[in-house]
PDB file with SEQRES, HELIX, SHEET and CRYST1 records, atoms N, CA, C and O in Angstrom:
SEQRES   1 A   76  MET LYS ASP ASN THR SER TYR ASN LYS ASP MET ASN ASP          
SEQRES   2 A   76  LEU VAL LYS TYR LYS LEU GLN LYS LYS ASN ASP PRO PHE          
SEQRES   3 A   76  ALA PHE ASN MET VAL ALA GLN MET ILE LEU ASP GLU SER          
SEQRES   4 A   76  LEU HIS ALA HIS GLN MET LYS ARG TYR LYS GLU GLN ILE          
SEQRES   5 A   76  ASP GLU ALA LEU GLU LYS ARG ASP GLU LYS LEU PHE MET          
SEQRES   6 A   76  LYS LEU THR ASP GLU TYR ILE LYS PHE LEU GLY                  
HELIX    1 AA1 THR A    5  LYS A   21  1                                  17    
HELIX    2 AA2 PRO A   25  GLU A   57  1                                  33    
HELIX    3 AA3 GLU A   61  LEU A   75  1                                  15    
CRYST1    1.000    1.000    1.000  90.00  90.00  90.00 P 1           1          
ATOM      1  N   MET A   1     -22.758  12.848  10.666  1.00  0.00           N  
ATOM      2  CA  MET A   1     -24.107  13.190  11.111  1.00  0.00           C  
ATOM      3  C   MET A   1     -25.095  12.772  10.002  1.00  0.00           C  
ATOM      4  O   MET A   1     -24.841  13.019   8.823  1.00  0.00           O  
ATOM      5  N   LYS A   2     -26.169  12.169  10.366  1.00  0.00           N  
ATOM      6  CA  LYS A   2     -27.182  11.729   9.404  1.00  0.00           C  
ATOM      7  C   LYS A   2     -27.948  12.910   8.835  1.00  0.00           C  
ATOM      8  O   LYS A   2     -28.175  13.918   9.504  1.00  0.00           O  
ATOM      9  N   ASP A   3     -28.342  12.750   7.567  1.00  0.00           N  
ATOM     10  CA  ASP A   3     -29.182  13.756   6.952  1.00  0.00           C  
ATOM     11  C   ASP A   3     -30.586  13.230   6.912  1.00  0.00           C  
ATOM     12  O   ASP A   3     -30.898  12.358   6.101  1.00  0.00           O  
ATOM     13  N   ASN A   4     -31.444  13.739   7.770  1.00  0.00           N  
ATOM     14  CA  ASN A   4     -32.842  13.299   7.839  1.00  0.00           C  
ATOM     15  C   ASN A   4     -33.765  14.216   7.067  1.00  0.00           C  
ATOM     16  O   ASN A   4     -34.985  14.108   7.191  1.00  0.00           O  
ATOM     17  N   THR A   5     -33.204  15.130   6.261  1.00  0.00           N  
ATOM     18  CA  THR A   5     -33.990  16.116   5.559  1.00  0.00           C  
ATOM     19  C   THR A   5     -35.042  15.466   4.657  1.00  0.00           C  
ATOM     20  O   THR A   5     -36.208  15.862   4.663  1.00  0.00           O  
ATOM     21  N   SER A   6     -34.617  14.467   3.886  1.00  0.00           N  
ATOM     22  CA  SER A   6     -35.551  13.792   2.994  1.00  0.00           C  
ATOM     23  C   SER A   6     -36.681  13.107   3.751  1.00  0.00           C  
ATOM     24  O   SER A   6     -37.852  13.230   3.392  1.00  0.00           O  
ATOM     25  N   TYR A   7     -36.309  12.380   4.810  1.00  0.00           N  
ATOM     26  CA  TYR A   7     -37.309  11.728   5.630  1.00  0.00           C  
ATOM     27  C   TYR A   7     -38.263  12.726   6.237  1.00  0.00           C  
ATOM     28  O   TYR A   7     -39.478  12.533   6.190  1.00  0.00           O  
ATOM     29  N   ASN A   8     -37.733  13.792   6.808  1.00  0.00           N  
ATOM     30  CA  ASN A   8     -38.597  14.799   7.430  1.00  0.00           C  
ATOM     31  C   ASN A   8     -39.532  15.440   6.401  1.00  0.00           C  
ATOM     32  O   ASN A   8     -40.702  15.684   6.697  1.00  0.00           O  
ATOM     33  N   LYS A   9     -39.029  15.710   5.208  1.00  0.00           N  
ATOM     34  CA  LYS A   9     -39.867  16.287   4.158  1.00  0.00           C  
ATOM     35  C   LYS A   9     -40.988  15.325   3.782  1.00  0.00           C  
ATOM     36  O   LYS A   9     -42.142  15.726   3.634  1.00  0.00           O  
ATOM     37  N   ASP A  10     -40.625  14.028   3.625  1.00  0.00           N  
ATOM     38  CA  ASP A  10     -41.633  13.037   3.264  1.00  0.00           C  
ATOM     39  C   ASP A  10     -42.708  12.932   4.363  1.00  0.00           C  
ATOM     40  O   ASP A  10     -43.899  12.850   4.064  1.00  0.00           O  
ATOM     41  N   MET A  11     -42.296  12.936   5.579  1.00  0.00           N  
ATOM     42  CA  MET A  11     -43.227  12.849   6.713  1.00  0.00           C  
ATOM     43  C   MET A  11     -44.130  14.078   6.743  1.00  0.00           C  
ATOM     44  O   MET A  11     -45.341  13.963   6.932  1.00  0.00           O  
ATOM     45  N   ASN A  12     -43.537  15.250   6.555  1.00  0.00           N  
ATOM     46  CA  ASN A  12     -44.299  16.493   6.545  1.00  0.00           C  
ATOM     47  C   ASN A  12     -45.324  16.509   5.395  1.00  0.00           C  
ATOM     48  O   ASN A  12     -46.459  16.953   5.571  1.00  0.00           O  
ATOM     49  N   ASP A  13     -44.914  16.027   4.238  1.00  0.00           N  
ATOM     50  CA  ASP A  13     -45.822  15.954   3.089  1.00  0.00           C  
ATOM     51  C   ASP A  13     -46.995  15.000   3.382  1.00  0.00           C  
ATOM     52  O   ASP A  13     -48.149  15.293   3.068  1.00  0.00           O  
ATOM     53  N   LEU A  14     -46.665  13.865   3.985  1.00  0.00           N  
ATOM     54  CA  LEU A  14     -47.706  12.893   4.308  1.00  0.00           C  
ATOM     55  C   LEU A  14     -48.700  13.467   5.308  1.00  0.00           C  
ATOM     56  O   LEU A  14     -49.907  13.279   5.155  1.00  0.00           O  
ATOM     57  N   VAL A  15     -48.223  14.145   6.299  1.00  0.00           N  
ATOM     58  CA  VAL A  15     -49.097  14.787   7.314  1.00  0.00           C  
ATOM     59  C   VAL A  15     -49.971  15.849   6.675  1.00  0.00           C  
ATOM     60  O   VAL A  15     -51.174  15.904   6.926  1.00  0.00           O  
ATOM     61  N   LYS A  16     -49.372  16.687   5.854  1.00  0.00           N  
ATOM     62  CA  LYS A  16     -50.140  17.749   5.167  1.00  0.00           C  
ATOM     63  C   LYS A  16     -51.258  17.129   4.288  1.00  0.00           C  
ATOM     64  O   LYS A  16     -52.386  17.621   4.275  1.00  0.00           O  
ATOM     65  N   TYR A  17     -50.932  16.070   3.575  1.00  0.00           N  
ATOM     66  CA  TYR A  17     -51.919  15.357   2.761  1.00  0.00           C  
ATOM     67  C   TYR A  17     -53.048  14.821   3.590  1.00  0.00           C  
ATOM     68  O   TYR A  17     -54.220  14.988   3.251  1.00  0.00           O  
ATOM     69  N   LYS A  18     -52.693  14.169   4.691  1.00  0.00           N  
ATOM     70  CA  LYS A  18     -53.722  13.585   5.560  1.00  0.00           C  
ATOM     71  C   LYS A  18     -54.609  14.655   6.180  1.00  0.00           C  
ATOM     72  O   LYS A  18     -55.818  14.461   6.297  1.00  0.00           O  
ATOM     73  N   LEU A  19     -54.018  15.796   6.584  1.00  0.00           N  
ATOM     74  CA  LEU A  19     -54.782  16.847   7.214  1.00  0.00           C  
ATOM     75  C   LEU A  19     -55.688  17.532   6.172  1.00  0.00           C  
ATOM     76  O   LEU A  19     -56.808  17.911   6.513  1.00  0.00           O  
ATOM     77  N   GLN A  20     -55.256  17.697   4.952  1.00  0.00           N  
ATOM     78  CA  GLN A  20     -56.091  18.285   3.916  1.00  0.00           C  
ATOM     79  C   GLN A  20     -57.216  17.368   3.497  1.00  0.00           C  
ATOM     80  O   GLN A  20     -58.309  17.824   3.158  1.00  0.00           O  
ATOM     81  N   LYS A  21     -56.954  16.098   3.519  1.00  0.00           N  
ATOM     82  CA  LYS A  21     -57.951  15.085   3.112  1.00  0.00           C  
ATOM     83  C   LYS A  21     -59.158  15.111   4.029  1.00  0.00           C  
ATOM     84  O   LYS A  21     -60.294  15.142   3.557  1.00  0.00           O  
ATOM     85  N   LYS A  22     -58.930  15.100   5.318  1.00  0.00           N  
ATOM     86  CA  LYS A  22     -59.991  15.148   6.318  1.00  0.00           C  
ATOM     87  C   LYS A  22     -59.331  15.267   7.701  1.00  0.00           C  
ATOM     88  O   LYS A  22     -58.113  15.150   7.831  1.00  0.00           O  
ATOM     89  N   ASN A  23     -60.121  15.490   8.682  1.00  0.00           N  
ATOM     90  CA  ASN A  23     -59.577  15.538  10.039  1.00  0.00           C  
ATOM     91  C   ASN A  23     -59.281  14.111  10.499  1.00  0.00           C  
ATOM     92  O   ASN A  23     -60.090  13.474  11.173  1.00  0.00           O  
ATOM     93  N   ASP A  24     -58.155  13.654  10.134  1.00  0.00           N  
ATOM     94  CA  ASP A  24     -57.747  12.273  10.377  1.00  0.00           C  
ATOM     95  C   ASP A  24     -57.044  12.162  11.714  1.00  0.00           C  
ATOM     96  O   ASP A  24     -55.987  12.766  11.899  1.00  0.00           O  
ATOM     97  N   PRO A  25     -57.600  11.407  12.657  1.00  0.00           N  
ATOM     98  CA  PRO A  25     -56.952  11.264  13.973  1.00  0.00           C  
ATOM     99  C   PRO A  25     -55.533  10.713  13.861  1.00  0.00           C  
ATOM    100  O   PRO A  25     -54.667  11.076  14.658  1.00  0.00           O  
ATOM    101  N   PHE A  26     -55.287   9.854  12.896  1.00  0.00           N  
ATOM    102  CA  PHE A  26     -53.942   9.307  12.715  1.00  0.00           C  
ATOM    103  C   PHE A  26     -52.939  10.440  12.402  1.00  0.00           C  
ATOM    104  O   PHE A  26     -51.830  10.469  12.935  1.00  0.00           O  
ATOM    105  N   ALA A  27     -53.358  11.366  11.527  1.00  0.00           N  
ATOM    106  CA  ALA A  27     -52.501  12.523  11.175  1.00  0.00           C  
ATOM    107  C   ALA A  27     -52.244  13.393  12.370  1.00  0.00           C  
ATOM    108  O   ALA A  27     -51.118  13.849  12.567  1.00  0.00           O  
ATOM    109  N   PHE A  28     -53.248  13.637  13.174  1.00  0.00           N  
ATOM    110  CA  PHE A  28     -53.086  14.469  14.356  1.00  0.00           C  
ATOM    111  C   PHE A  28     -52.123  13.817  15.360  1.00  0.00           C  
ATOM    112  O   PHE A  28     -51.286  14.485  15.967  1.00  0.00           O  
ATOM    113  N   ASN A  29     -52.266  12.510  15.514  1.00  0.00           N  
ATOM    114  CA  ASN A  29     -51.365  11.742  16.395  1.00  0.00           C  
ATOM    115  C   ASN A  29     -49.930  11.803  15.859  1.00  0.00           C  
ATOM    116  O   ASN A  29     -48.980  11.967  16.624  1.00  0.00           O  
ATOM    117  N   MET A  30     -49.786  11.670  14.544  1.00  0.00           N  
ATOM    118  CA  MET A  30     -48.469  11.726  13.931  1.00  0.00           C  
ATOM    119  C   MET A  30     -47.810  13.098  14.152  1.00  0.00           C  
ATOM    120  O   MET A  30     -46.624  13.179  14.471  1.00  0.00           O  
ATOM    121  N   VAL A  31     -48.588  14.163  13.980  1.00  0.00           N  
ATOM    122  CA  VAL A  31     -48.045  15.491  14.197  1.00  0.00           C  
ATOM    123  C   VAL A  31     -47.640  15.664  15.659  1.00  0.00           C  
ATOM    124  O   VAL A  31     -46.573  16.207  15.943  1.00  0.00           O  
ATOM    125  N   ALA A  32     -48.456  15.223  16.559  1.00  0.00           N  
ATOM    126  CA  ALA A  32     -48.139  15.307  17.993  1.00  0.00           C  
ATOM    127  C   ALA A  32     -46.866  14.575  18.320  1.00  0.00           C  
ATOM    128  O   ALA A  32     -46.018  15.078  19.058  1.00  0.00           O  
ATOM    129  N   GLN A  33     -46.728  13.357  17.757  1.00  0.00           N  
ATOM    130  CA  GLN A  33     -45.546  12.545  18.006  1.00  0.00           C  
ATOM    131  C   GLN A  33     -44.291  13.213  17.417  1.00  0.00           C  
ATOM    132  O   GLN A  33     -43.231  13.185  18.042  1.00  0.00           O  
ATOM    133  N   MET A  34     -44.401  13.809  16.226  1.00  0.00           N  
ATOM    134  CA  MET A  34     -43.293  14.504  15.633  1.00  0.00           C  
ATOM    135  C   MET A  34     -42.847  15.694  16.482  1.00  0.00           C  
ATOM    136  O   MET A  34     -41.651  15.930  16.652  1.00  0.00           O  
ATOM    137  N   ILE A  35     -43.823  16.443  17.016  1.00  0.00           N  
ATOM    138  CA  ILE A  35     -43.502  17.588  17.858  1.00  0.00           C  
ATOM    139  C   ILE A  35     -42.797  17.134  19.129  1.00  0.00           C  
ATOM    140  O   ILE A  35     -41.819  17.747  19.558  1.00  0.00           O  
ATOM    141  N   LEU A  36     -43.297  16.056  19.730  1.00  0.00           N  
ATOM    142  CA  LEU A  36     -42.689  15.528  20.951  1.00  0.00           C  
ATOM    143  C   LEU A  36     -41.268  15.034  20.690  1.00  0.00           C  
ATOM    144  O   LEU A  36     -40.355  15.306  21.469  1.00  0.00           O  
ATOM    145  N   ASP A  37     -41.089  14.306  19.586  1.00  0.00           N  
ATOM    146  CA  ASP A  37     -39.783  13.787  19.209  1.00  0.00           C  
ATOM    147  C   ASP A  37     -38.772  14.905  18.996  1.00  0.00           C  
ATOM    148  O   ASP A  37     -37.642  14.833  19.481  1.00  0.00           O  
ATOM    149  N   GLU A  38     -39.188  15.946  18.262  1.00  0.00           N  
ATOM    150  CA  GLU A  38     -38.300  17.084  17.991  1.00  0.00           C  
ATOM    151  C   GLU A  38     -37.974  17.829  19.281  1.00  0.00           C  
ATOM    152  O   GLU A  38     -36.833  18.249  19.475  1.00  0.00           O  
ATOM    153  N   SER A  39     -38.926  17.995  20.140  1.00  0.00           N  
ATOM    154  CA  SER A  39     -38.696  18.644  21.420  1.00  0.00           C  
ATOM    155  C   SER A  39     -37.729  17.888  22.294  1.00  0.00           C  
ATOM    156  O   SER A  39     -36.825  18.484  22.880  1.00  0.00           O  
ATOM    157  N   LEU A  40     -37.906  16.565  22.392  1.00  0.00           N  
ATOM    158  CA  LEU A  40     -37.034  15.717  23.159  1.00  0.00           C  
ATOM    159  C   LEU A  40     -35.599  15.734  22.583  1.00  0.00           C  
ATOM    160  O   LEU A  40     -34.627  15.811  23.334  1.00  0.00           O  
ATOM    161  N   HIS A  41     -35.481  15.663  21.261  1.00  0.00           N  
ATOM    162  CA  HIS A  41     -34.186  15.696  20.611  1.00  0.00           C  
ATOM    163  C   HIS A  41     -33.446  16.993  20.932  1.00  0.00           C  
ATOM    164  O   HIS A  41     -32.260  16.963  21.259  1.00  0.00           O  
ATOM    165  N   ALA A  42     -34.136  18.132  20.842  1.00  0.00           N  
ATOM    166  CA  ALA A  42     -33.567  19.435  21.120  1.00  0.00           C  
ATOM    167  C   ALA A  42     -33.121  19.501  22.582  1.00  0.00           C  
ATOM    168  O   ALA A  42     -32.039  20.004  22.887  1.00  0.00           O  
ATOM    169  N   HIS A  43     -33.949  18.998  23.465  1.00  0.00           N  
ATOM    170  CA  HIS A  43     -33.627  19.013  24.927  1.00  0.00           C  
ATOM    171  C   HIS A  43     -32.383  18.173  25.187  1.00  0.00           C  
ATOM    172  O   HIS A  43     -31.507  18.601  25.940  1.00  0.00           O  
ATOM    173  N   GLN A  44     -32.279  16.986  24.583  1.00  0.00           N  
ATOM    174  CA  GLN A  44     -31.134  16.114  24.838  1.00  0.00           C  
ATOM    175  C   GLN A  44     -29.844  16.731  24.236  1.00  0.00           C  
ATOM    176  O   GLN A  44     -28.765  16.604  24.814  1.00  0.00           O  
ATOM    177  N   MET A  45     -29.969  17.379  23.105  1.00  0.00           N  
ATOM    178  CA  MET A  45     -28.771  18.063  22.525  1.00  0.00           C  
ATOM    179  C   MET A  45     -28.289  19.173  23.440  1.00  0.00           C  
ATOM    180  O   MET A  45     -27.089  19.320  23.676  1.00  0.00           O  
ATOM    181  N   LYS A  46     -29.240  19.961  23.959  1.00  0.00           N  
ATOM    182  CA  LYS A  46     -28.884  21.052  24.881  1.00  0.00           C  
ATOM    183  C   LYS A  46     -28.241  20.495  26.133  1.00  0.00           C  
ATOM    184  O   LYS A  46     -27.247  21.045  26.609  1.00  0.00           O  
ATOM    185  N   ARG A  47     -28.771  19.432  26.673  1.00  0.00           N  
ATOM    186  CA  ARG A  47     -28.251  18.846  27.897  1.00  0.00           C  
ATOM    187  C   ARG A  47     -26.831  18.356  27.659  1.00  0.00           C  
ATOM    188  O   ARG A  47     -25.947  18.630  28.471  1.00  0.00           O  
ATOM    189  N   TYR A  48     -26.587  17.634  26.560  1.00  0.00           N  
ATOM    190  CA  TYR A  48     -25.232  17.152  26.234  1.00  0.00           C  
ATOM    191  C   TYR A  48     -24.259  18.332  26.155  1.00  0.00           C  
ATOM    192  O   TYR A  48     -23.181  18.283  26.748  1.00  0.00           O  
ATOM    193  N   LYS A  49     -24.627  19.385  25.431  1.00  0.00           N  
ATOM    194  CA  LYS A  49     -23.753  20.523  25.216  1.00  0.00           C  
ATOM    195  C   LYS A  49     -23.426  21.182  26.566  1.00  0.00           C  
ATOM    196  O   LYS A  49     -22.277  21.554  26.805  1.00  0.00           O  
ATOM    197  N   GLU A  50     -24.400  21.324  27.428  1.00  0.00           N  
ATOM    198  CA  GLU A  50     -24.166  21.940  28.724  1.00  0.00           C  
ATOM    199  C   GLU A  50     -23.243  21.093  29.572  1.00  0.00           C  
ATOM    200  O   GLU A  50     -22.345  21.623  30.225  1.00  0.00           O  
ATOM    201  N   GLN A  51     -23.451  19.766  29.574  1.00  0.00           N  
ATOM    202  CA  GLN A  51     -22.589  18.871  30.336  1.00  0.00           C  
ATOM    203  C   GLN A  51     -21.165  18.836  29.797  1.00  0.00           C  
ATOM    204  O   GLN A  51     -20.211  18.757  30.570  1.00  0.00           O  
ATOM    205  N   ILE A  52     -21.017  18.893  28.486  1.00  0.00           N  
ATOM    206  CA  ILE A  52     -19.688  18.906  27.865  1.00  0.00           C  
ATOM    207  C   ILE A  52     -18.965  20.213  28.238  1.00  0.00           C  
ATOM    208  O   ILE A  52     -17.786  20.201  28.589  1.00  0.00           O  
ATOM    209  N   ASP A  53     -19.679  21.318  28.158  1.00  0.00           N  
ATOM    210  CA  ASP A  53     -19.105  22.600  28.535  1.00  0.00           C  
ATOM    211  C   ASP A  53     -18.658  22.607  30.006  1.00  0.00           C  
ATOM    212  O   ASP A  53     -17.599  23.138  30.342  1.00  0.00           O  
ATOM    213  N   GLU A  54     -19.467  22.022  30.856  1.00  0.00           N  
ATOM    214  CA  GLU A  54     -19.159  21.918  32.275  1.00  0.00           C  
ATOM    215  C   GLU A  54     -17.884  21.103  32.502  1.00  0.00           C  
ATOM    216  O   GLU A  54     -17.020  21.482  33.293  1.00  0.00           O  
ATOM    217  N   ALA A  55     -17.788  19.978  31.791  1.00  0.00           N  
ATOM    218  CA  ALA A  55     -16.614  19.114  31.900  1.00  0.00           C  
ATOM    219  C   ALA A  55     -15.353  19.881  31.442  1.00  0.00           C  
ATOM    220  O   ALA A  55     -14.288  19.746  32.045  1.00  0.00           O  
ATOM    221  N   LEU A  56     -15.482  20.660  30.406  1.00  0.00           N  
ATOM    222  CA  LEU A  56     -14.354  21.487  29.922  1.00  0.00           C  
ATOM    223  C   LEU A  56     -13.946  22.468  31.000  1.00  0.00           C  
ATOM    224  O   LEU A  56     -12.766  22.602  31.325  1.00  0.00           O  
ATOM    225  N   GLU A  57     -14.936  23.153  31.549  1.00  0.00           N  
ATOM    226  CA  GLU A  57     -14.620  24.159  32.592  1.00  0.00           C  
ATOM    227  C   GLU A  57     -13.930  23.533  33.823  1.00  0.00           C  
ATOM    228  O   GLU A  57     -13.061  24.155  34.435  1.00  0.00           O  
ATOM    229  N   LYS A  58     -14.312  22.342  34.162  1.00  0.00           N  
ATOM    230  CA  LYS A  58     -13.701  21.632  35.281  1.00  0.00           C  
ATOM    231  C   LYS A  58     -12.413  20.899  34.905  1.00  0.00           C  
ATOM    232  O   LYS A  58     -11.747  20.307  35.755  1.00  0.00           O  
ATOM    233  N   ARG A  59     -12.066  20.952  33.567  1.00  0.00           N  
ATOM    234  CA  ARG A  59     -10.909  20.269  33.053  1.00  0.00           C  
ATOM    235  C   ARG A  59     -10.915  18.774  33.390  1.00  0.00           C  
ATOM    236  O   ARG A  59      -9.888  18.189  33.733  1.00  0.00           O  
ATOM    237  N   ASP A  60     -12.111  18.179  33.281  1.00  0.00           N  
ATOM    238  CA  ASP A  60     -12.278  16.760  33.560  1.00  0.00           C  
ATOM    239  C   ASP A  60     -12.260  16.036  32.201  1.00  0.00           C  
ATOM    240  O   ASP A  60     -13.282  15.881  31.532  1.00  0.00           O  
ATOM    241  N   GLU A  61     -11.044  15.603  31.831  1.00  0.00           N  
ATOM    242  CA  GLU A  61     -10.830  14.981  30.537  1.00  0.00           C  
ATOM    243  C   GLU A  61     -11.618  13.674  30.378  1.00  0.00           C  
ATOM    244  O   GLU A  61     -12.194  13.418  29.321  1.00  0.00           O  
ATOM    245  N   LYS A  62     -11.638  12.861  31.419  1.00  0.00           N  
ATOM    246  CA  LYS A  62     -12.353  11.598  31.371  1.00  0.00           C  
ATOM    247  C   LYS A  62     -13.833  11.786  31.112  1.00  0.00           C  
ATOM    248  O   LYS A  62     -14.401  11.110  30.254  1.00  0.00           O  
ATOM    249  N   LEU A  63     -14.476  12.704  31.849  1.00  0.00           N  
ATOM    250  CA  LEU A  63     -15.890  12.984  31.662  1.00  0.00           C  
ATOM    251  C   LEU A  63     -16.130  13.616  30.291  1.00  0.00           C  
ATOM    252  O   LEU A  63     -17.104  13.292  29.611  1.00  0.00           O  
ATOM    253  N   PHE A  64     -15.240  14.515  29.896  1.00  0.00           N  
ATOM    254  CA  PHE A  64     -15.385  15.172  28.589  1.00  0.00           C  
ATOM    255  C   PHE A  64     -15.384  14.109  27.462  1.00  0.00           C  
ATOM    256  O   PHE A  64     -16.237  14.154  26.576  1.00  0.00           O  
ATOM    257  N   MET A  65     -14.439  13.164  27.496  1.00  0.00           N  
ATOM    258  CA  MET A  65     -14.371  12.129  26.476  1.00  0.00           C  
ATOM    259  C   MET A  65     -15.602  11.244  26.495  1.00  0.00           C  
ATOM    260  O   MET A  65     -16.129  10.878  25.445  1.00  0.00           O  
ATOM    261  N   LYS A  66     -16.058  10.903  27.686  1.00  0.00           N  
ATOM    262  CA  LYS A  66     -17.271  10.053  27.820  1.00  0.00           C  
ATOM    263  C   LYS A  66     -18.472  10.754  27.189  1.00  0.00           C  
ATOM    264  O   LYS A  66     -19.207  10.168  26.394  1.00  0.00           O  
ATOM    265  N   LEU A  67     -18.652  12.025  27.563  1.00  0.00           N  
ATOM    266  CA  LEU A  67     -19.826  12.764  27.072  1.00  0.00           C  
ATOM    267  C   LEU A  67     -19.767  13.009  25.563  1.00  0.00           C  
ATOM    268  O   LEU A  67     -20.783  12.904  24.875  1.00  0.00           O  
ATOM    269  N   THR A  68     -18.568  13.338  25.045  1.00  0.00           N  
ATOM    270  CA  THR A  68     -18.473  13.572  23.605  1.00  0.00           C  
ATOM    271  C   THR A  68     -18.744  12.295  22.811  1.00  0.00           C  
ATOM    272  O   THR A  68     -19.361  12.335  21.747  1.00  0.00           O  
ATOM    273  N   ASP A  69     -18.271  11.151  23.347  1.00  0.00           N  
ATOM    274  CA  ASP A  69     -18.568   9.854  22.715  1.00  0.00           C  
ATOM    275  C   ASP A  69     -20.073   9.597  22.688  1.00  0.00           C  
ATOM    276  O   ASP A  69     -20.629   9.181  21.671  1.00  0.00           O  
ATOM    277  N   GLU A  70     -20.713   9.851  23.812  1.00  0.00           N  
ATOM    278  CA  GLU A  70     -22.183   9.671  23.880  1.00  0.00           C  
ATOM    279  C   GLU A  70     -22.896  10.621  22.914  1.00  0.00           C  
ATOM    280  O   GLU A  70     -23.848  10.236  22.235  1.00  0.00           O  
ATOM    281  N   TYR A  71     -22.420  11.861  22.866  1.00  0.00           N  
ATOM    282  CA  TYR A  71     -23.038  12.852  22.012  1.00  0.00           C  
ATOM    283  C   TYR A  71     -22.909  12.471  20.559  1.00  0.00           C  
ATOM    284  O   TYR A  71     -23.868  12.615  19.800  1.00  0.00           O  
ATOM    285  N   ILE A  72     -21.748  11.987  20.146  1.00  0.00           N  
ATOM    286  CA  ILE A  72     -21.509  11.522  18.742  1.00  0.00           C  
ATOM    287  C   ILE A  72     -22.428  10.372  18.444  1.00  0.00           C  
ATOM    288  O   ILE A  72     -23.029  10.342  17.370  1.00  0.00           O  
ATOM    289  N   LYS A  73     -22.567   9.422  19.341  1.00  0.00           N  
ATOM    290  CA  LYS A  73     -23.489   8.284  19.146  1.00  0.00           C  
ATOM    291  C   LYS A  73     -24.928   8.781  19.036  1.00  0.00           C  
ATOM    292  O   LYS A  73     -25.698   8.288  18.212  1.00  0.00           O  
ATOM    293  N   PHE A  74     -25.288   9.752  19.861  1.00  0.00           N  
ATOM    294  CA  PHE A  74     -26.631  10.295  19.837  1.00  0.00           C  
ATOM    295  C   PHE A  74     -26.937  10.922  18.461  1.00  0.00           C  
ATOM    296  O   PHE A  74     -28.030  10.742  17.923  1.00  0.00           O  
ATOM    297  N   LEU A  75     -25.990  11.636  17.918  1.00  0.00           N  
ATOM    298  CA  LEU A  75     -26.154  12.259  16.611  1.00  0.00           C  
ATOM    299  C   LEU A  75     -26.169  11.232  15.495  1.00  0.00           C  
ATOM    300  O   LEU A  75     -26.762  11.452  14.439  1.00  0.00           O  
ATOM    301  N   GLY A  76     -25.498  10.087  15.742  1.00  0.00           N  
ATOM    302  CA  GLY A  76     -25.239   9.058  14.824  1.00  0.00           C  
ATOM    303  C   GLY A  76     -26.183   8.551  13.854  1.00  0.00           C  
ATOM    304  O   GLY A  76     -25.855   7.642  13.091  1.00  0.00           O  
TER     305      GLY A  76                                                      
END                                                                             
């Protein structure tokens, strides 16, 4: 799993700097995009986990393997 902590911290610091400097439309757009990206990422993770759990409950090994491979690539 990738560690995006450093990247996220750098981006957060940049946004804070831009917002403190002035009401910069670019900074507001960046914050909005970051919120959307994080929301989409959380939604996709939840969806994968639910589908994987469902495949386990149905004992569908082929679907389980397909979904776990996709999930690993998604985290990649």
